C-alpha positions as CSV (number, residue, x, y, z in Angstrom):
1,X,50.2,171.0,24.3
2,X,50.5,171.4,20.5
3,X,47.3,169.3,20.0
4,X,45.4,171.3,22.6
5,X,46.5,174.6,20.9
6,X,45.4,173.4,17.5
7,X,42.0,172.2,18.8
8,X,41.3,175.8,20.0
9,X,42.0,177.3,16.6
10,X,39.6,178.0,13.7
11,X,38.8,175.0,11.4
12,X,40.5,176.9,8.5
13,X,43.7,177.2,10.5
14,X,43.6,173.4,11.3
15,X,43.2,172.6,7.6
16,X,46.1,174.8,6.6
17,X,48.3,173.3,9.4
18,X,47.7,169.7,8.4
19,X,48.0,170.4,4.7
20,X,51.3,172.2,5.3
21,X,52.6,169.2,7.3
22,X,51.6,166.9,4.5
23,X,53.4,169.0,1.9
24,X,56.6,169.1,4.1
25,X,56.4,165.4,4.7
26,X,56.2,164.8,0.9
27,X,59.2,167.0,0.3
28,X,61.2,164.9,2.8
29,X,59.8,161.6,1.5
30,X,60.9,162.2,-2.1
31,X,64.5,161.4,-1.3
32,X,66.8,158.5,-2.3
33,X,70.2,156.9,-1.6
34,X,71.7,158.7,-4.5
35,X,70.5,162.1,-3.3
36,X,72.9,164.7,-2.0
37,X,72.1,167.5,0.5
38,X,72.8,171.2,-0.3
39,X,72.2,174.6,1.1
40,X,71.5,177.9,-0.6
41,X,71.0,181.5,0.4
42,X,69.1,184.1,-1.5
43,X,68.2,187.8,-1.4
44,X,65.2,189.3,-3.1
45,X,64.3,192.9,-4.1
46,X,61.1,193.9,-5.8
47,X,57.7,195.5,-5.5
48,X,54.4,194.6,-3.9
49,X,51.6,195.6,-6.3
50,X,48.7,197.4,-4.6
51,X,45.8,195.0,-4.3
52,X,43.1,197.7,-3.7
53,X,42.4,201.4,-4.0
54,X,43.9,203.4,-1.2
55,X,46.5,200.7,-0.3
56,X,49.3,202.0,1.9
57,X,52.4,203.3,0.1
58,X,55.3,200.8,0.1
59,X,59.0,201.0,-0.5
60,X,60.9,198.2,-2.3
61,X,60.2,194.8,-0.9
62,X,63.3,192.9,0.4
63,X,63.7,189.3,1.5
64,X,66.2,186.8,2.7
65,X,65.7,183.0,2.3
66,X,67.7,180.0,3.3
67,X,67.1,176.7,1.4
68,X,67.8,173.2,2.6
69,X,67.5,170.7,-0.3
70,X,68.5,167.6,-2.1
71,X,70.1,167.0,-5.4
72,X,68.3,163.9,-6.6
73,X,70.4,161.7,-8.9
74,X,69.0,158.2,-8.3
75,X,68.9,156.7,-11.8
76,X,66.8,153.8,-10.6
77,X,64.0,156.1,-9.4
78,X,61.1,156.3,-11.8
79,X,59.8,159.7,-10.6
80,X,63.2,161.3,-10.6
81,X,63.9,160.1,-14.1
82,X,60.6,161.2,-15.5
83,X,60.9,164.7,-14.0
84,X,64.5,165.1,-15.1
85,X,66.1,164.6,-11.7
86,X,64.8,167.8,-10.0
87,X,66.1,169.3,-6.9
88,X,63.7,169.3,-3.9
89,X,63.8,171.0,-0.5
90,X,62.4,173.6,1.9
91,X,63.0,177.3,1.8
92,X,62.8,179.4,5.0
93,X,62.5,183.1,4.7
94,X,61.7,186.5,6.1
95,X,60.3,189.3,3.9
96,X,59.8,193.0,4.5
97,X,56.9,194.1,2.3
98,X,58.0,197.7,2.3
99,X,55.8,199.3,5.0
100,X,56.5,197.8,8.4
101,X,53.7,199.7,10.2
102,X,50.8,198.9,7.9
103,X,51.8,196.1,5.6
104,X,54.3,194.3,7.8
105,X,56.6,191.4,7.3
106,X,56.1,187.7,6.5
107,X,57.8,184.6,7.8
108,X,57.6,181.8,5.2
109,X,58.1,178.0,5.1
110,X,58.1,176.9,1.4
111,X,58.6,173.3,0.2
112,X,59.8,173.5,-3.5
113,X,60.9,171.6,-6.5
114,X,63.4,172.8,-9.1
115,X,63.6,171.6,-12.7
116,X,66.1,172.1,-15.5
117,X,64.8,173.9,-18.5
118,X,66.1,173.3,-22.1
119,X,68.4,170.6,-20.6
120,X,69.3,169.4,-24.1
121,X,70.9,172.8,-24.9
122,X,72.0,174.1,-21.6
123,X,72.3,173.3,-17.9
124,X,72.1,176.9,-16.7
125,X,68.4,177.7,-16.8
126,X,66.1,176.4,-14.0
127,X,62.4,176.7,-13.0
128,X,61.8,176.7,-9.2
129,X,58.2,176.3,-7.9
130,X,57.1,176.3,-4.3
131,X,53.9,176.0,-2.2
132,X,53.8,176.5,1.5
133,X,52.6,178.8,4.2
134,X,53.5,182.3,5.5
135,X,52.9,184.2,8.8
136,X,51.9,187.8,8.2
137,X,52.5,190.4,10.9
138,X,50.0,193.0,9.6
139,X,46.5,192.2,8.5
140,X,43.2,194.0,7.7
141,X,41.6,195.8,10.6
142,X,38.5,197.9,10.1
143,X,39.6,200.5,12.7
144,X,43.4,200.5,12.5
145,X,44.4,199.1,9.1
146,X,41.3,199.4,6.8
147,X,43.2,200.0,3.6
148,X,45.4,196.9,3.8
149,X,43.0,194.4,2.3
150,X,45.6,191.7,1.5
151,X,44.4,189.3,4.1
152,X,42.4,189.1,7.4
153,X,44.4,186.1,8.8
154,X,47.8,185.7,10.2
155,X,48.5,182.3,8.5
156,X,48.2,182.2,4.8
157,X,49.0,180.1,1.7
158,X,52.3,181.1,-0.1
159,X,53.2,180.4,-3.7
160,X,56.4,181.3,-5.6
161,X,57.6,180.7,-9.1
162,X,61.1,181.7,-10.3
163,X,63.3,181.4,-13.4
164,X,67.0,181.2,-12.5
165,X,70.1,181.6,-14.7
166,X,73.5,180.3,-13.6
167,X,75.9,183.2,-14.2
168,X,79.0,181.7,-12.6
169,X,79.8,178.2,-11.4
170,X,82.6,176.8,-9.3
171,X,83.2,173.7,-7.2
172,X,82.3,175.6,-4.0
173,X,79.4,177.9,-5.1
174,X,77.1,178.6,-8.1
175,X,75.9,182.2,-8.4
176,X,72.6,182.8,-10.0
177,X,70.2,185.6,-10.9
178,X,66.5,185.1,-10.9
179,X,63.2,186.7,-11.9
180,X,59.9,185.6,-10.5
181,X,56.5,186.0,-8.9
182,X,55.4,185.6,-5.3
183,X,51.9,185.4,-3.9
184,X,50.2,184.8,-0.6
185,X,46.5,184.8,0.5
186,X,44.3,182.9,2.9
187,X,42.3,181.1,0.2
188,X,39.1,183.0,1.1
189,X,38.8,181.5,4.6
190,X,38.3,185.1,5.7
191,X,37.4,188.3,3.9
192,X,38.7,190.7,2.7
193,X,41.3,188.6,0.9
194,X,42.8,190.5,-2.0
195,X,46.1,188.7,-1.7
196,X,49.6,189.9,-2.1
197,X,51.3,189.8,-5.5
198,X,54.9,190.7,-6.0
199,X,57.4,190.7,-8.8
200,X,61.0,190.2,-7.7
201,X,64.6,190.0,-8.7
202,X,66.9,187.5,-6.9
203,X,70.6,186.9,-6.3
204,X,71.1,183.3,-5.4
205,X,74.1,181.4,-4.0
206,X,74.0,177.7,-4.4
207,X,76.5,176.2,-1.9
208,X,78.1,172.9,-3.1
209,X,80.0,172.1,0.1
210,X,77.5,169.5,1.4
211,X,77.2,167.8,-2.0
212,X,81.0,167.4,-2.2
213,X,81.2,166.1,1.4
214,X,78.3,163.7,0.9
215,X,79.8,162.3,-2.3
216,X,83.2,161.8,-0.5
217,X,81.5,159.9,2.3
218,X,79.5,157.7,-0.1
219,X,82.7,156.8,-1.9
220,X,84.6,156.1,1.3
């Protein structure tokens, strides 16, 4: 039934769906025996910048994300070594864009990779970059929502880039603060498509429990 459903959709939706599956598959493929799973939770607060004149007024944007990832430490892996042993995973989240009636919420699936910055001097600064898809509950409508020109389609590309700083570490949890940029749009498969651009602050809890458990099992 999934195949039948997809066959009835627009070609643009089919392309986005298959590309998203490819991205997610790659995120899971880039794993190794010396990789350890982890979970992380994150809350965001920030502002959606108006993409057009007359855009509906918005309050602060808020979001919650749950990340499922891998700490990659396979010293025999060429790609891991070249990239400085990045973390990889998938983030799942819900975002309130600050105006539920006219701008709505988004539901996001975001494969990502995270790299250590200035690793020779510190292990506390990280760059996290993700590319995936988001479902938007409110889109442009000429009669009912003509001033929300972010996108005309429900399913859109999503991009996120964040810098994180570890403020406190412990064996159980690492607390971080982050500053970054978030964007989604449909890639001009439908117009108007001004896109959403947001600048956000983040409080991030990196949970080490699965890593500790996996290491104990591997040593058993």
